[in-house]
All heavy atoms as an XYZ file, in Angstrom:
942
protein
N      30.689     -5.071     -3.073
C      29.713     -4.573     -2.123
C      30.244     -4.830     -0.713
O      30.749     -5.894     -0.411
C      28.376     -5.271     -2.325
C      27.317     -4.791     -1.373
S      25.672     -5.467     -1.660
C      25.871     -7.149     -1.149
N      30.096     -3.840      0.143
C      30.537     -3.937      1.531
C      29.323     -3.826      2.453
O      28.457     -2.976      2.263
C      31.517     -2.802      1.837
C      31.978     -2.763      3.267
C      32.811     -1.514      3.572
O      33.198     -0.794      2.640
O      33.041     -1.263      4.759
N      29.265     -4.702      3.441
C      28.202     -4.663      4.446
C      28.566     -3.602      5.486
O      29.686     -3.575      5.986
C      28.051     -6.036      5.146
C      27.803     -7.146      4.119
C      26.961     -5.980      6.212
C      26.571     -6.964      3.275
N      27.613     -2.742      5.828
C      27.823     -1.690      6.824
C      27.133     -2.120      8.118
O      25.943     -2.452      8.112
C      27.240     -0.340      6.352
C      27.756      0.054      4.972
C      27.501      0.743      7.394
C      29.247      0.177      4.876
N      27.887     -2.099      9.202
C      27.309     -2.390     10.515
C      27.848     -1.383     11.526
O      28.971     -0.917     11.396
C      27.643     -3.814     11.006
O      29.055     -3.953     11.080
C      27.069     -4.877     10.097
N      27.028     -1.068     12.500
C      27.438     -0.161     13.569
C      26.655     -0.476     14.834
O      25.477     -0.854     14.761
C      27.237      1.313     13.179
O      27.607      2.142     14.294
C      25.814      1.628     12.781
N      27.305     -0.297     15.956
C      26.648     -0.445     17.264
C      25.748      0.758     17.555
O      24.961      0.732     18.491
C      27.714     -0.555     18.364
C      28.651     -1.715     18.207
C      28.152     -2.943     18.937
O      27.470     -2.831     19.941
N      28.484     -4.110     18.426
N      25.876      1.823     16.755
C      25.122      3.057     16.984
C      23.749      3.067     16.340
O      23.060      4.088     16.349
C      25.937      4.261     16.517
C      27.213      4.405     17.318
O      27.217      4.172     18.520
N      28.294      4.758     16.658
N      23.364      1.938     15.759
C      22.025      1.750     15.210
C      21.568      0.362     15.647
O      22.405     -0.506     15.913
C      22.032      1.872     13.686
N      20.257      0.152     15.722
C      19.777     -1.159     16.167
C      20.232     -2.270     15.217
O      20.318     -2.064     14.006
C      18.256     -1.031     16.127
C      17.961      0.413     16.040
C      19.153      1.064     15.421
N      20.499     -3.431     15.788
C      20.857     -4.594     14.975
C      19.638     -5.016     14.149
O      18.488     -4.759     14.539
C      21.300     -5.736     15.882
N      19.886     -5.649     13.030
C      18.805     -6.162     12.190
C      17.987     -7.184     12.984
O      18.545     -7.950     13.769
C      19.389     -6.793     10.933
N      16.683     -7.184     12.770
C      15.821     -8.130     13.476
C      15.376     -9.261     12.557
O      14.457     -9.996     12.870
C      14.600     -7.418     14.108
C      13.756     -6.717     13.043
C      15.036     -6.471     15.196
C      12.434     -6.155     13.562
N      16.036     -9.379     11.424
C      15.705    -10.418     10.456
C      16.903    -10.700      9.573
O      18.017    -10.240      9.852
N      16.684    -11.413      8.479
C      17.780    -11.779      7.583
C      18.144    -10.644      6.617
O      17.926    -10.732      5.405
C      17.235    -13.009      6.847
C      15.760    -12.775      6.815
C      15.426    -12.058      8.106
N      18.672     -9.566      7.163
C      19.116     -8.429      6.362
C      20.213     -7.711      7.130
O      20.493     -8.043      8.278
C      17.955     -7.473      6.032
C      17.258     -6.896      7.252
C      17.674     -5.683      7.801
C      16.188     -7.550      7.840
C      17.047     -5.143      8.912
C      15.553     -7.023      8.965
C      15.985     -5.828      9.491
O      15.372     -5.299     10.595
N      20.841     -6.725      6.502
C      21.923     -5.969      7.126
C      21.473     -4.534      7.350
O      20.498     -4.085      6.760
C      23.208     -6.007      6.261
C      23.719     -7.434      6.152
C      22.967     -5.408      4.884
N      22.208     -3.802      8.185
C      21.865     -2.402      8.434
C      22.023     -1.565      7.175
O      21.250     -0.648      6.932
C      22.745     -1.828      9.537
C      22.452     -2.396     10.907
C      23.466     -1.925     11.926
O      24.664     -1.880     11.655
N      22.998     -1.569     13.107
N      23.035     -1.843      6.395
C      23.270     -1.093      5.172
C      24.319     -1.762      4.311
O      25.032     -2.656      4.763
N      24.388     -1.300      3.061
C      25.399     -1.784      2.130
C      26.026     -0.588      1.423
O      25.391      0.454      1.253
C      24.829     -2.769      1.077
C      24.343     -4.049      1.736
C      23.722     -2.123      0.266
N      27.280     -0.774      1.024
C      27.990      0.268      0.290
C      28.546     -0.327     -0.986
O      29.099     -1.429     -0.979
C      29.140      0.827      1.140
O      29.914      1.734      0.370
N      28.410      0.436     -2.069
C      29.003      0.025     -3.340
C      30.315      0.764     -3.568
O      30.932      0.606     -4.604
C      28.061      0.338     -4.518
O      27.907      1.757     -4.614
C      26.708     -0.322     -4.345
N      30.699      1.575     -2.594
C      31.881      2.411     -2.728
C      31.501      3.853     -2.995
O      32.055      4.775     -2.416
N      30.513      4.065     -3.838
C      30.033      5.417     -4.130
C      28.627      5.646     -3.573
O      28.205      6.777     -3.410
C      30.034      5.668     -5.629
C      31.423      5.656     -6.232
C      31.441      6.408     -7.536
C      32.803      6.338     -8.158
N      33.631      7.463     -7.856
N      27.913      4.555     -3.307
C      26.538      4.668     -2.841
C      26.344      3.819     -1.589
O      26.831      2.693     -1.513
C      25.571      4.193     -3.927
C      24.122      4.363     -3.561
S      22.959      3.725     -4.807
C      23.543      4.491     -6.292
N      25.619      4.384     -0.614
C      25.252      3.650      0.597
C      23.731      3.582      0.638
O      23.052      4.600      0.475
C      25.794      4.333      1.866
C      25.276      3.648      3.122
C      27.311      4.343      1.850
N      23.225      2.380      0.860
C      21.786      2.168      0.967
C      21.521      1.548      2.336
O      22.115      0.528      2.674
C      21.271      1.240     -0.145
C      21.604      1.835     -1.513
C      19.770      1.007      0.002
C      21.380      0.910     -2.674
N      20.665      2.202      3.117
C      20.336      1.646      4.432
C      19.081      0.793      4.332
O      18.220      1.029      3.482
C      20.085      2.741      5.493
O      18.830      3.372      5.238
C      21.210      3.753      5.534
N      18.984     -0.163      5.221
C      17.720     -0.858      5.417
C      16.810      0.091      6.177
O      17.277      1.079      6.771
C      17.942     -2.128      6.235
O      18.675     -3.077      5.489
N      15.528     -0.187      6.171
C      14.600      0.641      6.929
C      14.975      0.640      8.402
O      15.260     -0.418      8.966
N      14.983      1.814      8.999
C      15.373      1.956     10.400
C      14.163      2.258     11.270
O      13.504      3.282     11.108
C      16.433      3.042     10.552
C      17.743      2.688      9.906
C      18.303      1.395     10.469
O      18.586      1.288     11.656
N      18.448      0.390      9.619
N      13.907      1.334     12.178
C      12.858      1.538     13.165
C      13.348      2.548     14.203
O      14.556      2.750     14.353
C      12.518      0.211     13.843
C      11.876     -0.846     12.954
C      11.733     -2.153     13.722
C      10.533     -0.380     12.424
N      12.447      3.122     14.967
C      12.823      4.133     15.955
C      13.265      3.540     17.295
O      12.878      4.008     18.361
C      11.548      4.954     16.095
C      10.457      3.972     15.849
C      10.986      3.057     14.785
N      14.077      2.514     17.235
C      14.570      1.853     18.442
C      15.889      2.492     18.856
O      16.808      2.610     18.038
C      14.762      0.347     18.194
C      15.382     -0.337     19.401
C      13.440     -0.307     17.804
N      15.979      2.899     20.118
C      17.231      3.435     20.645
C      18.221      2.278     20.742
O      17.953      1.297     21.443
C      16.996      4.054     22.023
C      18.233      4.681     22.620
O      19.303      4.024     22.629
O      18.140      5.821     23.084
N      19.360      2.348     20.034
C      20.292      1.221     20.017
C      20.951      0.940     21.367
O      21.410     -0.170     21.614
C      21.336      1.620     18.977
C      21.264      3.100     18.907
C      19.843      3.465     19.218
N      20.976      1.920     22.257
C      21.596      1.731     23.574
C      20.652      1.058     24.556
O      21.076      0.247     25.374
C      22.066      3.077     24.148
C      22.917      3.909     23.220
C      24.101      3.161     22.627
O      24.761      2.392     23.297
N      24.358      3.378     21.352
N      19.364      1.404     24.476
C      18.405      0.898     25.462
C      17.439     -0.144     24.905
O      16.816     -0.879     25.670
C      17.556      2.054     26.034
O      16.750      2.606     24.973
C      18.430      3.134     26.656
N      17.275     -0.165     23.582
C      16.305     -1.062     22.965
C      14.871     -0.567     23.101
O      13.931     -1.250     22.743
N      14.724      0.660     23.616
C      13.394      1.229     23.868
C      12.927      2.049     22.666
O      13.716      2.684     21.976
C      13.410      2.097     25.145
C      13.683      1.210     26.361
C      12.107      2.871     25.314
C      13.887      1.987     27.649
N      11.612      2.030     22.466
C      10.992      2.812     21.402
C       9.953      3.726     22.046
O       9.052      3.253     22.740
C      10.333      1.859     20.394
C       9.794      2.498     19.175
S       9.346      1.297     17.867
C       8.416      0.067     18.737
N      10.093      5.039     21.832
C       9.152      6.007     22.373
C       7.767      5.801     21.759
O       7.634      5.193     20.695
C       9.638      7.427     22.042
O       8.653      8.383     22.363
N       6.755      6.328     22.404
C       5.406      6.278     21.848
C       5.041      7.556     21.101
O       3.985      7.627     20.481
C       4.403      5.986     22.959
C       4.570      4.589     23.526
C       3.486      4.205     24.515
O       2.419      4.840     24.506
O       3.722      3.268     25.283
N       5.905      8.574     21.143
C       5.633      9.850     20.481
C       6.171      9.824     19.055
O       7.333      9.490     18.832
C       6.274     10.995     21.260
N       5.352     10.193     18.088
C       5.757     10.132     16.685
C       6.942     11.047     16.398
O       7.823     10.692     15.602
C       4.568     10.429     15.725
C       4.976     10.175     14.258
C       4.065     11.859     15.895
C       5.366      8.757     13.932
N       7.016     12.202     17.051
C       8.150     13.102     16.821
C       9.459     12.459     17.287
O      10.479     12.560     16.603
C       7.953     14.437     17.553
C       6.749     15.229     17.100
C       5.453     14.847     17.815
O       5.431     13.895     18.628
O       4.436     15.504     17.545
N       9.413     11.811     18.424
C      10.599     11.136     18.959
C      10.952      9.941     18.086
O      12.123      9.688     17.795
C      10.380     10.716     20.430
C      11.581      9.945     20.968
C      10.101     11.940     21.300
N       9.948      9.210     17.643
C      10.196      8.071     16.765
C      10.831      8.525     15.451
O      11.764      7.889     14.956
C       8.914      7.287     16.493
C       8.467      6.433     17.649
C       7.493      5.348     17.239
O       7.329      5.024     16.067
N       6.838      4.754     18.234
N      10.355      9.623     14.899
C      10.921     10.149     13.651
C      12.385     10.514     13.855
O      13.254     10.116     13.068
C      10.129     11.384     13.166
O       8.753     11.020     12.987
C      10.698     11.929     11.866
N      12.663     11.246     14.922
C      14.033     11.648     15.219
C      14.941     10.426     15.402
O      16.045     10.369     14.850
C      14.063     12.524     16.475
C      15.442     12.888     16.904
N      16.192     13.851     16.277
C      16.216     12.376     17.888
C      17.379     13.917     16.860
N      17.418     13.034     17.837
N      14.467      9.421     16.146
C      15.301      8.247     16.406
C      15.558      7.454     15.131
O      16.675      6.978     14.897
C      14.663      7.343     17.464
C      15.557      6.185     17.886
C      16.849      6.666     18.534
O      16.820      7.342     19.548
N      17.985      6.303     17.953
N      14.550      7.309     14.287
C      14.758      6.604     13.007
C      15.816      7.321     12.181
O      16.694      6.680     11.587
C      13.454      6.499     12.225
O      12.580      5.572     12.838
N      15.749      8.649     12.147
C      16.740      9.421     11.391
C      18.125      9.327     12.021
O      19.133      9.253     11.305
C      16.297     10.877     11.276
C      15.137     11.111     10.305
C      14.535     12.491     10.506
C      15.590     10.918      8.858
N      18.202      9.308     13.340
C      19.497      9.134     14.012
C      20.091      7.764     13.677
O      21.306      7.638     13.490
C      19.367      9.304     15.523
C      19.226     10.743     15.968
C      20.451     11.599     15.685
O      21.579     11.064     15.580
O      20.292     12.823     15.553
N      19.253      6.758     13.584
C      19.729      5.425     13.230
C      20.234      5.394     11.789
O      21.277      4.793     11.499
C      18.634      4.389     13.458
C      18.265      4.249     14.929
O      19.018      4.651     15.815
N      17.109      3.689     15.199
N      19.526      6.059     10.886
C      19.992      6.184      9.499
C      21.338      6.906      9.478
O      22.285      6.474      8.818
C      18.947      6.944      8.632
C      19.558      7.417      7.331
C      17.725      6.076      8.375
N      21.428      8.000     10.220
C      22.668      8.783     10.272
C      23.839      7.929     10.748
O      24.940      7.987     10.191
C      22.500     10.003     11.180
C      23.741     10.903     11.240
C      23.486     12.151     12.091
N      23.349     11.861     13.482
C      24.368     11.755     14.346
N      25.605     11.927     13.936
N      24.135     11.489     15.610
N      23.615      7.114     11.769
C      24.684      6.263     12.305
C      25.221      5.302     11.247
O      26.432      5.087     11.145
C      24.175      5.484     13.519
N      24.344      4.759     10.443
C      24.766      3.823      9.394
C      25.516      4.560      8.290
O      26.578      4.119      7.839
C      23.546      3.067      8.826
C      22.931      2.198      9.922
C      23.947      2.210      7.618
C      21.543      1.700      9.604
N      24.986      5.715      7.882
C      25.650      6.526      6.852
C      27.047      6.925      7.327
O      28.019      6.845      6.575
C      24.799      7.778      6.527
C      23.444      7.393      5.934
C      25.553      8.741      5.614
C      23.468      6.705      4.609
N      27.157      7.344      8.579
C      28.461      7.752      9.118
C      29.412      6.570      9.269
O      30.620      6.714      9.078
C      28.286      8.487     10.446
C      27.697      9.873     10.251
C      27.531     10.663     11.538
O      27.737     10.100     12.641
O      27.168     11.857     11.435
N      28.879      5.379      9.580
C      29.731      4.186      9.673
C      30.346      3.854      8.310
O      31.405      3.234      8.244
C      28.925      2.998     10.199
N      29.702      4.309      7.255
C      30.209      4.092      5.898
C      31.141      5.224      5.466
O      31.615      5.237      4.330
C      29.046      3.968      4.919
N      31.366      6.210      6.350
C      32.277      7.302      6.043
C      31.631      8.499      5.373
O      32.329      9.396      4.890
N      30.294      8.553      5.354
C      29.581      9.681      4.753
C      28.887     10.485      5.854
O      29.014     10.170      7.028
C      28.567      9.179      3.721
C      29.138      8.351      2.566
C      28.031      7.903      1.625
C      30.206      9.114      1.816
N      28.169     11.526      5.457
C      27.429     12.358      6.405
C      25.989     12.503      5.922
O      25.654     12.095      4.804
C      28.035     13.772      6.521
O      27.791     14.480      5.295
C      29.527     13.718      6.813
N      25.169     13.137      6.745
C      23.780     13.372      6.342
C      23.711     14.222      5.078
O      22.747     14.120      4.322
C      22.977     14.049      7.469
O      23.652     15.239      7.870
C      22.796     13.121      8.649
N      24.726     15.020      4.827
C      24.770     15.819      3.605
C      24.902     14.987      2.347
O      24.647     15.478      1.246
N      25.273     13.723      2.479
C      25.389     12.820      1.342
C      24.080     12.108      1.019
O      23.973     11.416      0.012
C      26.474     11.763      1.591
C      27.847     12.365      1.678
O      28.398     12.515      2.773
N      28.424     12.720      0.545
N      23.086     12.251      1.904
C      21.802     11.577      1.671
C      21.070     12.276      0.526
O      20.837     13.478      0.565
C      20.930     11.573      2.939
C      21.623     10.784      4.056
C      19.549     10.987      2.642
C      20.920     10.863      5.400
N      20.719     11.493     -0.491
C      20.018     12.064     -1.646
C      18.550     11.654     -1.717
O      17.764     12.279     -2.409
C      20.704     11.702     -2.979
C      20.724     10.190     -3.205
C      22.116     12.279     -3.033
C      21.083      9.767     -4.615
N      18.170     10.596     -0.976
C      16.785     10.114     -1.040
C      16.441      9.384      0.241
O      17.250      8.625      0.765
C      16.641      9.146     -2.228
C      15.317      8.383     -2.318
C      14.188      9.279     -2.765
C      12.947      8.522     -3.210
N      12.100      8.009     -2.170
N      15.262      9.657      0.764
C      14.730      8.885      1.883
C      13.354      8.366      1.507
O      12.651      8.955      0.676
C      14.612      9.718      3.182
O      13.689     10.784      2.969
C      15.948     10.244      3.644
N      12.996      7.274      2.125
C      11.629      6.771      2.044
C      11.131      6.649      3.471
O      11.806      6.047      4.318
C      11.552      5.410      1.328
O      12.149      5.533      0.035
C      10.102      4.957      1.164
N       9.991      7.245      3.735
C       9.397      7.264      5.066
C       8.115      6.437      5.014
O       7.234      6.697      4.195
C       9.078      8.710      5.510
C       8.421      8.730      6.876
C      10.332      9.577      5.484
N       8.046      5.452      5.888
C       6.859      4.619      6.017
C       6.191      4.991      7.331
O       6.826      4.909      8.390
C       7.236      3.131      6.034
C       8.040      2.710      4.834
C       9.424      2.688      4.885
C       7.414      2.340      3.652
C      10.177      2.294      3.786
C       8.162      1.948      2.540
C       9.541      1.928      2.610
N       4.944      5.429      7.277
C       4.225      5.804      8.501
C       2.980      4.941      8.648
O       2.366      4.542      7.656
C       3.832      7.302      8.535
C       5.037      8.195      8.623
C       2.969      7.675      7.353
N       2.652      4.676      9.886
C       1.470      3.867     10.171
C       0.190      4.682      9.990
O      -0.864      4.133      9.674
C       1.568      3.315     11.594
C       0.546      2.277     11.924
C       0.841      1.652     13.265
C      -0.235      0.656     13.632
N       0.011      0.082     14.946
N       0.280      5.999     10.172
C      -0.901      6.853     10.095
C      -0.538      8.190      9.462
O       0.200      8.979     10.053
C      -1.456      7.063     11.510
C      -2.778      7.815     11.540
O      -3.195      8.369     10.495
O      -3.394      7.854     12.623
N      -1.067      8.458      8.277
C      -0.766      9.729      7.602
C      -1.316     10.938      8.340
O      -0.951     12.070      8.029
C      -1.277      9.707      6.152
C      -0.286      9.163      5.133
C      -0.913      9.104      3.746
C       0.992      9.972      5.107
N      -2.162     10.713      9.335
C      -2.593     11.835     10.173
C      -1.424     12.407     10.961
O      -1.502     13.519     11.466
C      -3.722     11.408     11.120
C      -5.018     11.182     10.375
O      -5.390     11.952      9.491
N      -5.700     10.099     10.717
N      -0.326     11.646     11.056
C       0.883     12.109     11.734
C       1.826     12.859     10.788
O       2.923     13.246     11.184
C       1.646     10.915     12.339
C       0.914     10.277     13.498
O       0.187     11.005     14.213
O       1.061      9.053     13.695
N       1.403     13.083      9.560
C       2.261     13.676      8.536
C       2.872     15.007      8.973
O       4.077     15.233      8.800
C       1.466     13.852      7.232
C       2.292     14.228      6.051
C       3.161     13.320      5.460
C       2.194     15.502      5.497
C       3.920     13.661      4.350
C       2.954     15.857      4.393
C       3.812     14.934      3.810
N       2.086     15.903      9.550
C       2.608     17.220      9.965
C       3.662     17.069     11.060
O       4.714     17.718     11.008
C       1.468     18.124     10.441
N       3.420     16.212     12.034
C       4.379     16.005     13.117
C       5.664     15.370     12.588
O       6.768     15.750     12.993
C       3.769     15.138     14.209
N       5.523     14.421     11.674
C       6.692     13.788     11.050
C       7.487     14.842     10.284
O       8.715     14.919     10.395
C       6.270     12.624     10.127
C       7.431     12.161      9.262
C       5.716     11.465     10.947
N       6.803     15.676      9.509
C       7.479     16.731      8.741
C       8.261     17.675      9.651
O       9.380     18.068      9.326
C       6.475     17.538      7.920
C       6.226     16.936      6.566
O       7.003     16.112      6.084
N       5.131     17.339      5.960
N       7.660     18.052     10.765
C       8.342     18.965     11.695
C       9.624     18.350     12.236
O      10.670     19.001     12.270
C       7.413     19.362     12.846
C       6.317     20.300     12.397
O       6.426     20.981     11.379
N       5.232     20.335     13.155
N       9.550     17.101     12.676
C      10.736     16.425     13.221
C      11.772     16.184     12.129
O      12.977     16.347     12.347
C      10.331     15.109     13.877
N      11.318     15.825     10.942
C      12.200     15.570      9.797
C      12.941     16.854      9.403
O      14.160     16.861      9.237
C      11.338     15.057      8.638
C      12.063     14.609      7.404
C      12.392     13.268      7.226
C      12.370     15.498      6.385
C      13.019     12.835      6.073
C      13.000     15.080      5.234
C      13.319     13.744      5.079
O      13.944     13.321      3.929
N      12.194     17.945      9.297
C      12.791     19.237      8.958
C      13.816     19.662     10.011
O      14.930     20.090      9.679
C      11.702     20.302      8.827
C      12.238     21.685      8.503
C      11.137     22.728      8.360
O       9.971     22.458      8.734
O      11.455     23.824      7.869
N      13.466     19.533     11.277
C      14.380     19.918     12.362
C      15.666     19.097     12.314
O      16.757     19.632     12.518
C      13.681     19.738     13.711
N      15.556     17.807     12.022
C      16.732     16.944     11.950
C      17.707     17.433     10.882
O      18.888     17.626     11.143
C      16.325     15.496     11.664
C      17.488     14.571     11.464
C      18.103     13.979     12.556
C      17.967     14.304     10.194
C      19.188     13.128     12.380
C      19.049     13.458     10.005
C      19.662     12.868     11.099
N      17.209     17.641      9.671
C      18.106     18.043      8.584
C      18.638     19.462      8.777
O      19.789     19.737      8.454
C      17.439     17.848      7.218
C      17.455     16.405      6.792
C      16.344     15.608      6.951
C      18.605     15.841      6.261
C      16.367     14.264      6.590
C      18.651     14.507      5.885
C      17.523     13.708      6.053
N      17.836     20.363      9.331
C      18.327     21.717      9.617
C      19.404     21.685     10.697
O      20.396     22.400     10.604
C      17.169     22.626     10.041
C      16.339     23.106      8.872
C      15.285     24.098      9.319
C      14.563     24.678      8.129
N      13.529     25.638      8.532
N      19.211     20.850     11.719
C      20.192     20.741     12.805
C      21.531     20.240     12.270
O      22.583     20.624     12.764
C      19.669     19.805     13.894
C      20.591     19.685     15.100
C      20.011     18.910     16.282
N      19.286     17.692     15.944
C      17.952     17.574     15.852
N      17.177     18.602     16.082
N      17.392     16.435     15.550
N      21.497     19.401     11.257
C      22.732     18.877     10.682
C      23.241     19.746      9.527
O      24.242     19.394      8.893
C      22.540     17.420     10.255
C      22.377     16.511     11.436
N      23.427     16.142     12.240
C      21.272     15.949     11.979
C      22.983     15.365     13.213
N      21.678     15.249     13.089
N      22.555     20.844      9.275
C      23.016     21.816      8.287
C      23.071     21.296      6.864
O      23.960     21.673      6.104
N      22.137     20.425      6.520
C      22.143     19.854      5.171
C      20.869     20.214      4.423
O      19.847     20.564      5.022
C      22.278     18.320      5.227
O      21.160     17.778      5.931
C      23.553     17.899      5.929
N      20.933     20.096      3.121
C      19.740     20.318      2.301
C      18.818     19.117      2.457
O      19.260     18.026      2.817
C      20.099     20.525      0.810
C      20.952     21.770      0.634
C      20.805     19.309      0.246
N      17.563     19.326      2.170
C      16.613     18.220      2.252
C      16.816     17.296      1.057
O      16.904     17.757     -0.083
C      15.170     18.726      2.255
C      14.860     19.637      3.399
C      14.465     20.939      3.175
C      14.965     19.194      4.707
C      14.173     21.787      4.230
C      14.678     20.031      5.775
C      14.278     21.329      5.532
N      16.847     15.989      1.307
C      16.941     15.050      0.186
C      15.568     14.856     -0.454
O      14.545     15.258      0.103
C      17.407     13.760      0.863
C      16.928     13.866      2.279
C      16.933     15.330      2.609
N      15.561     14.214     -1.619
C      14.290     13.791     -2.207
C      13.647     12.821     -1.219
O      14.345     12.162     -0.437
C      14.539     13.112     -3.547
N      12.311     12.727     -1.243
C      11.644     11.880     -0.247
C      10.330     11.356     -0.770
O       9.615     12.036     -1.497
C      11.388     12.696      1.019
C      10.758     11.878      2.137
C      10.437     12.716      3.342
N       9.153     13.403      3.144
C       8.591     14.177      4.063
N       9.193     14.402      5.214
N       7.446     14.762      3.819
N      10.017     10.153     -0.370
C       8.683      9.581     -0.529
C       8.159      9.296      0.860
O       8.938      8.976      1.766
C       8.729      8.267     -1.313
O       9.264      8.463     -2.598
N       6.853      9.421      1.045
C       6.238      9.107      2.335
C       4.953      8.348      2.048
O       4.087      8.846      1.315
C       5.943     10.384      3.125
S       5.228     10.061      4.759
N       4.855      7.152      2.582
C       3.681      6.320      2.342
C       3.134      5.774      3.649
O       3.876      5.504      4.586
C       3.989      5.148      1.381
C       4.345      5.654     -0.003
C       5.099      4.275      1.920
N       1.820      5.626      3.693
C       1.178      5.003      4.840
C       1.160      3.497      4.617
O       0.883      3.021      3.516
C      -0.255      5.515      4.997
C      -0.977      4.940      6.199
C      -2.392      5.457      6.324
O      -3.246      5.052      5.509
O      -2.635      6.268      7.233
N       1.464      2.771      5.684
C       1.455      1.309      5.620
C       0.539      0.769      6.718
O       0.266      1.453      7.702
C       2.884      0.730      5.780
C       3.759      1.139      4.611
C       3.519      1.155      7.086
N       0.072     -0.457      6.543
C      -0.857     -1.040      7.505
C      -0.187     -1.336      8.839
O      -0.772     -1.123      9.904
C      -1.468     -2.324      6.943
N       1.058     -1.813      8.784
C       1.732     -2.179     10.026
C       3.233     -2.205      9.795
O       3.699     -2.501      8.701
C       1.259     -3.555     10.487
C       1.662     -3.901     11.880
C       0.936     -5.126     12.372
N       1.343     -5.416     13.738
C       1.199     -6.582     14.307
N       0.645     -7.570     13.640
N       1.611     -6.769     15.537
N       3.988     -1.910     10.840
C       5.444     -1.948     10.798
C       5.954     -2.910     11.868
O       5.264     -3.164     12.853
C       6.021     -0.543     11.035
C       5.779      0.450      9.901
C       6.030      1.864     10.373
C       6.661      0.110      8.716
N       7.168     -3.448     11.684
C       7.723     -4.332     12.699
C       7.733     -3.665     14.076
O       7.911     -2.448     14.190
C       9.155     -4.586     12.203
C       9.072     -4.392     10.717
C       8.065     -3.285     10.534
N       7.549     -4.476     15.097
C       7.519     -4.025     16.494
C       6.416     -3.001     16.748
O       6.468     -2.238     17.701
C       8.878     -3.480     16.929
C       9.983     -4.534     16.915
C      11.222     -4.032     17.593
C      12.223     -5.169     17.675
N      13.124     -5.046     18.792
N       5.454     -2.927     15.838
C       4.345     -1.964     15.917
C       4.830     -0.525     16.002
O       4.192      0.337     16.623
C       3.392     -2.298     17.065
C       2.566     -3.543     16.762
O       2.123     -3.683     15.597
O       2.368     -4.373     17.663
N       5.965     -0.255     15.349
C       6.480      1.112     15.265
C       5.497      1.980     14.499
O       4.684      1.486     13.711
C       7.842      1.117     14.572
N       5.577      3.271     14.718
C       4.740      4.228     14.002
C       5.423      4.725     12.725
O       4.763      5.339     11.880
C       4.420      5.420     14.924
C       3.653      4.996     16.173
S       3.591      6.307     17.422
C       2.455      7.447     16.650
N       6.732      4.485     12.608
C       7.494      4.996     11.475
C       8.721      4.115     11.214
O       9.230      3.467     12.135
C       7.931      6.463     11.727
C       8.427      7.131     10.446
C       8.951      6.549     12.851
C       8.536      8.652     10.553
N       9.143      4.089      9.982
C      10.388      3.445      9.575
C      10.957      4.277      8.431
O      10.200      4.735      7.572
C      10.138      2.006      9.110
C      11.377      1.259      8.711
C      11.093     -0.204      8.383
O       9.927     -0.617      8.327
O      12.082     -0.935      8.188
N      12.260      4.512      8.448
C      12.894      5.366      7.440
C      14.111      4.664      6.862
O      14.920      4.112      7.601
C      13.291      6.736      8.020
C      12.065      7.446      8.590
C      13.985      7.598      6.950
C      12.363      8.741      9.338
N      14.227      4.710      5.531
C      15.410      4.198      4.844
C      16.005      5.324      4.005
O      15.323      6.307      3.713
C      15.056      2.988      3.968
C      14.101      3.313      2.849
C      13.664      2.082      2.057
O      13.706      0.959      2.587
O      13.255      2.254      0.901
N      17.284      5.166      3.637
C      17.935      6.250      2.906
C      18.940      5.716      1.891
O      19.438      4.598      2.021
C      18.669      7.169      3.888
N      19.212      6.569      0.919
C      20.266      6.342     -0.063
C      21.196      7.555      0.016
O      20.727      8.696     -0.020
C      19.706      6.200     -1.490
C      18.757      5.008     -1.576
C      20.854      6.078     -2.502
C      17.987      4.924     -2.884
N      22.489      7.290      0.137
C      23.479      8.365      0.185
C      24.541      8.093     -0.884
O      24.833      6.941     -1.208
C      24.134      8.431      1.552
N      25.095      9.179     -1.434
C      26.094      9.065     -2.479
C      27.317      9.876     -2.088
O      27.203     11.013     -1.624
C      25.521      9.570     -3.825
C      26.586      9.532     -4.905
C      24.319      8.732     -4.249
N      28.495      9.267     -2.284
C      29.754      9.935     -1.973
C      30.043     11.028     -2.992
O      29.628     10.942     -4.131
C      30.896      8.929     -1.944
């Protein structure tokens, strides 16, 4: 198992790593919508969704894969009333990168670290 780290995604805020690789599979930790350059988190759910996905992408790419290798995502949202806005940003992200949509789960949670509105994790396969 190889630990994946990149400056292009926020550093872990606890006792975990950004991602791990088994050689054929990359699994990311949940990515908050924190801009890794500024440490800032937008208040708009669409921007938060995009940033979480960009952070996932950075980890996948640090492992030598692309968004096209992502086979599964899990989306944690603070409010399912944001589902349509999350879907729009999620769809735009994958279309912009020219990839098929991966399998996905989306669940509402009571609270996320840093009071984020969304957190996204992914599994990618070489």
